C-alpha positions in Angstrom: 144.8 135.5 164.3 141.9 134.3 162.4 138.5 135.9 162.9 135.8 134.0 164.7 133.0 132.8 162.5 129.2 132.5 162.8 127.6 132.2 166.2 131.0 131.9 167.9 131.7 135.6 167.7 131.6 136.0 171.5 132.2 132.4 172.7 134.8 132.1 175.4 136.0 128.7 174.0 136.3 130.1 170.5 138.3 133.1 171.8 140.5 130.7 173.7 141.1 128.5 170.7 142.3 131.5 168.7 145.3 131.5 171.0 145.5 127.8 172.0 143.9 125.9 169.2 146.7 125.5 166.7 148.5 122.2 166.5 151.5 122.1 168.8 150.4 125.0 171.0 149.2 123.1 174.1 152.2 120.8 173.7 154.5 123.8 173.9 152.6 124.9 177.0 152.9 121.4 178.5 156.7 121.5 177.9 156.9 124.9 179.6 155.3 123.3 182.6 157.9 120.6 182.5 160.6 123.3 182.8 161.5 123.8 179.2 162.2 127.5 178.4 164.5 127.6 175.4 163.8 127.4 171.7 166.2 124.5 171.3 164.6 122.6 174.3 161.2 122.9 172.7 162.4 121.7 169.3 164.4 118.8 170.9 161.5 117.6 173.1 158.7 118.0 170.6 160.4 117.4 167.2 158.5 120.5 165.9 159.7 122.4 162.9 161.5 125.6 163.8 159.3 127.9 161.7 156.1 126.5 163.3 157.6 126.7 166.8 158.6 130.4 166.2 155.0 131.2 165.1 153.4 129.4 168.0 155.8 131.0 170.5 155.0 134.5 169.0 151.3 133.9 169.4 151.7 132.7 173.0 153.8 135.8 173.8 151.4 138.1 172.0 148.5 136.8 174.1 150.3 136.8 177.4 150.7 133.0 177.9 154.5 133.2 177.8 156.9 136.1 178.1 160.3 136.4 176.6 163.3 136.9 178.9 166.9 137.5 177.7 169.6 135.1 178.8 173.3 134.6 177.8 175.3 131.4 178.2 179.0 132.0 178.8 180.7 132.8 175.5 177.5 133.0 173.6 175.3 135.8 172.2 172.2 136.9 174.1 169.1 134.8 173.4 165.6 134.7 174.7 163.9 132.1 176.8 160.1 131.7 177.3 158.6 131.7 180.7 155.0 131.0 181.7 153.0 134.1 182.8 150.2 134.0 185.3 147.8 133.4 182.4 150.0 130.5 181.3 150.2 128.9 184.7 146.4 129.2 184.9 146.3 126.7 182.0 147.3 123.8 184.3 143.7 122.8 185.0 143.1 122.8 181.2 146.1 120.4 180.7 145.0 118.3 183.7 141.5 118.0 182.2 142.8 117.0 178.8 145.1 114.5 180.6 142.2 113.0 182.5 140.1 112.7 179.4 142.9 111.1 177.5 143.7 108.7 180.3 140.0 107.6 180.4 139.2 107.6 176.7 142.6 107.1 175.0 144.6 105.1 177.6 148.1 103.7 177.1 149.2 100.2 178.2 151.6 101.4 180.9 149.1 103.9 182.3 149.0 107.6 182.8 152.0 109.7 181.7 151.5 112.3 184.4 150.0 112.3 187.8 148.8 115.5 189.4 149.4 115.7 193.2 149.7 118.1 196.1 153.3 119.5 195.9 153.7 119.2 199.7 152.0 116.0 200.7 152.1 114.0 197.4 148.3 113.3 197.8 146.7 112.7 194.4 144.8 115.7 193.0 141.7 115.6 190.8 139.8 118.2 189.0 136.2 118.7 190.2 133.4 121.1 189.8 132.6 122.7 193.1 129.9 125.1 194.3 130.8 128.4 195.9 130.4 126.8 199.3 132.7 124.0 198.4 130.3 121.2 197.7 131.7 118.8 195.1 129.4 118.1 192.1 129.2 115.1 189.9 129.3 115.8 186.1 125.7 114.8 185.8 124.8 117.5 188.2 126.5 120.3 186.3 124.6 122.5 183.8 126.1 124.9 181.4 123.8 127.9 180.9 124.2 131.1 178.9 126.1 133.8 180.8 125.7 137.6 180.6 128.4 137.8 177.9 126.7 135.5 175.5 125.9 137.4 172.3 125.0 135.7 169.0 126.2 136.8 165.6 122.9 138.5 164.8 123.2 140.8 167.8 126.7 141.8 166.9 126.0 142.5 163.2 122.8 144.5 163.8 
C-alpha cells in the first residue's frame, strides 16, 4: 500500500481509500454483493485484466474485505473463491451512497441499475443520516466536525 501524504496522515477517508481507492476495487466488491465469488466470474463480469484482478483481490483479502475459501469442482483441482467478510458486507451503504449519487448526478436513460429495498417486504430503502434517537436529518442539517482521532501531519512528525 502507498503511504498517506500530507495532512491526510490520519484521515479515515484516506485510510479507506488505501484499501478501496484503486480502479476496479469497488466494482469487485459490487460483484461480490451480486454473488460472484470466483476469479473467472470476476473477469467475465468486469472484463478486468487477470493480473489487475489478482492484485485487487489480494489487497481486499489482506485488509479483511474478502476472505479466501477453497473449493473443488468435480474432476478439477482445488481453487479458491472470495467471500465477503463482515467488513466487506459493511460496505453496502458505501455502494448504495455511490449508486444514489450516480443516479442523481450521472443518470442513465432507462433509470437506476439497482434498487435497494427491504429483503422481506420489498419496501424501498434509502440512506439517511439519523440522530442517536432516530430523528432523520436533511443533508443541510448535517455538519462534519473534527473527531478525537483527527491528527494533522505536523503533530505526527513532531
